[in-house]
MILUMVO-393270 format. One line per 3 residues: number of its first residue (from 1); their letters; for each residue x, y, z of C-alpha. Coordinates in nm, 2 decimals, decimal comma. Layout:
BEGIN
NUM	a	X Y Z ~ ...
# end
This chain:
BEGIN
1	mkt	4,56 -3,33 2,06 ~ 4,88 -3,12 2,03 ~ 4,91 -2,84 1,78
4	lal	5,20 -2,84 1,53 ~ 5,26 -2,53 1,31 ~ 5,41 -2,59 0,96
7	iah	5,58 -2,30 0,78 ~ 5,82 -2,28 0,49 ~ 5,98 -2,01 0,29
10	nnk	5,91 -2,02 -0,08 ~ 6,24 -2,19 -0,17 ~ 6,18 -2,45 0,10
13	kte	5,82 -2,54 0,03 ~ 5,90 -2,85 -0,18 ~ 6,14 -2,97 0,09
16	lln	5,87 -2,93 0,35 ~ 5,61 -3,10 0,13 ~ 5,84 -3,40 0,09
19	wvk	5,90 -3,41 0,46 ~ 5,53 -3,40 0,54 ~ 5,47 -3,68 0,28
22	nnq	5,74 -3,90 0,46 ~ 5,59 -3,83 0,80 ~ 5,21 -3,83 0,73
25	dal	5,13 -4,10 0,98 ~ 5,30 -3,92 1,27 ~ 5,16 -3,58 1,16
28	rty	4,80 -3,71 1,16 ~ 4,82 -3,74 1,54 ~ 4,85 -3,36 1,56
31	rli	4,62 -3,07 1,49 ~ 4,81 -2,90 1,20 ~ 4,82 -2,53 1,12
34	gtt	5,02 -2,35 0,87 ~ 5,07 -2,02 0,68 ~ 4,82 -1,97 0,40
37	nts	5,04 -2,08 0,10 ~ 5,21 -2,37 0,29 ~ 4,88 -2,51 0,42
40	kmi	4,71 -2,49 0,08 ~ 5,00 -2,67 -0,09 ~ 5,01 -2,95 0,16
43	ndl	4,63 -2,99 0,16 ~ 4,60 -2,99 -0,22 ~ 4,89 -3,23 -0,28
46	ldm	4,87 -3,46 0,02 ~ 4,51 -3,45 0,13 ~ 4,60 -3,34 0,48
49	nve	4,40 -3,11 0,70 ~ 4,63 -2,82 0,77 ~ 4,44 -2,51 0,89
52	afg	4,55 -2,18 0,75 ~ 4,62 -1,89 0,98 ~ 4,78 -1,61 0,77
55	hgp	5,03 -1,53 0,51 ~ 5,39 -1,52 0,64 ~ 5,51 -1,19 0,49
58	sgg	5,17 -1,02 0,57 ~ 5,20 -1,08 0,95 ~ 5,15 -1,46 0,96
61	dil	5,48 -1,51 1,16 ~ 5,35 -1,25 1,42 ~ 5,01 -1,43 1,43
64	laa	5,19 -1,75 1,51 ~ 5,40 -1,59 1,77 ~ 5,08 -1,46 1,93
67	qil	4,93 -1,81 1,93 ~ 5,25 -1,93 2,11 ~ 5,21 -1,66 2,37
70	qgq	4,84 -1,77 2,42 ~ 4,95 -2,13 2,48 ~ 4,79 -2,26 2,16
73	idk	5,10 -2,40 1,99 ~ 5,30 -2,71 2,11 ~ 5,56 -2,74 1,83
76	vvf	5,68 -2,55 1,52 ~ 5,84 -2,68 1,20 ~ 5,97 -2,38 1,00
79	fid	6,19 -2,47 0,70 ~ 6,37 -2,14 0,66 ~ 6,57 -2,02 0,36
82	vet	6,88 -1,86 0,51 ~ 7,03 -1,78 0,17 ~ 6,76 -1,54 0,06
85	phg	6,69 -1,20 0,22 ~ 6,33 -1,16 0,35 ~ 6,16 -0,83 0,39
88	heh	5,99 -0,95 0,71 ~ 6,31 -1,08 0,87 ~ 6,21 -0,90 1,20
91	diq	5,89 -1,10 1,21 ~ 6,08 -1,42 1,15 ~ 6,32 -1,34 1,44
94	tli	6,03 -1,25 1,66 ~ 5,87 -1,59 1,59 ~ 6,19 -1,78 1,67
97	rta	6,26 -1,57 1,98 ~ 5,90 -1,62 2,10 ~ 5,92 -2,00 2,06
100	vln	6,26 -2,01 2,24 ~ 6,14 -1,79 2,53 ~ 5,83 -2,00 2,57
103	nip	6,01 -2,33 2,56 ~ 5,83 -2,44 2,24 ~ 6,03 -2,68 2,02
106	ial	6,11 -2,52 1,69 ~ 6,27 -2,71 1,40 ~ 6,44 -2,50 1,13
109	nra	6,55 -2,79 0,91 ~ 6,47 -3,15 0,81 ~ 6,69 -3,31 1,07
112	sad	6,54 -3,12 1,36 ~ 6,19 -3,16 1,22 ~ 6,24 -3,54 1,23
115	qiv	6,32 -3,52 1,60 ~ 6,02 -3,30 1,68 ~ 5,76 -3,54 1,55
118	l	5,89 -3,85 1,74
# end
């Protein structure tokens, strides 16, 4: 079973939740992991089984990058908020760079996320 990571900045969590709701059938074919708050929100509201791996601003993005380097992640959906500054911007860029360098598909918005789960 392939592993898909789900992440969303605070201002994008509702958008990710709606996307997950619309794609539940396809997503049930993956092992799902997510940052602490994102996974809790999805699990509580949609009764999905998203495993938590860490809080984004507290190193969660770096933990995910490490999992990519270890070959444990197949795809990433990360609904980013580009209009709000983030104190952990370097971690976010490290995650994106790690996915790109390791040829891991990474979706940063709804349109690209739709393509990833096909």
